[in-house]
N, C-alpha and C positions, 0 to 999 in steps of 0.2 A: 482476645488472645486465648487459644485453647489450652489447656495442660492435661496431658494424659494422667490417668490414674497412677501409671508407673512413676512418673515424675514426681507426683505428690507423696507417694510412699518412699522413694528414693531420696527425695530433698524436701522434707516437710516443711511447711510454712510455720512460722513462729510469730505470735502476735504479743506485743507488751502493751498494756494499758499505761497511759501517762496520767500524772496527778498534776494538774495546774498548767498554766500557760507557759510552754517551752518553745513550740513551733506552732507552724500553721499547716493546714491541710494542702496536700501537693495536687489534689484534682483541679483540674484547670478551670479558672474563674471563681473557685471557692476561696474565701478568706477567712473561714472559720477556724478556731484553734484546734489542733490535732489532738485527737485524744487516745489514737492507737498507732503503734509502729509494726510494720509487717517486715518479715524478711523470709525469704525462701533459700534454704541451704546456706552457702557463703555469698549470696548475692547481695545486692544494694537493699538498703532500709529505706521504706517508703513510710510517710506519715499521713494519716487521714483522719478527718472529723469523724464524729459516730455515724452520721449519715452515710458518708462515702465509705467508711470501714463496713457497714452493714451491707454495702452494695458489693464490695470486694470479697469479703469473706466466702460467701458461696461459690465465688469463681475459683478461689483457690483451695476450697475443701477444707476450711476450717469453721469453728464456731467462735464467735468473740468471747473473750473472758469478760466476766463483770469486774467493775471497779471494785477494789476492796472495801471501801467505804459502803457502798451500797450492799455488798455481800454481807457485811457485818450488820448493818441496820435491819436486814431483811430476815436475819437468823439463818443464812445459807451457810 
């Protein structure tokens, strides 16, 4: 699915990092725990594991946030 640069600026995608097991990745065939929630504008929320989130992020023009625990332990 192609997304225009205008659409990304008009309705930016937001990503939330999850902490712990709350839901599973929505990618077909994946049963890994979801670690990231994606939402563009007022659209639906999608949950992805780290691997599938890393695939999805460039397609929607975002950089994945670092988990808070990792950022704190690396001095970020």
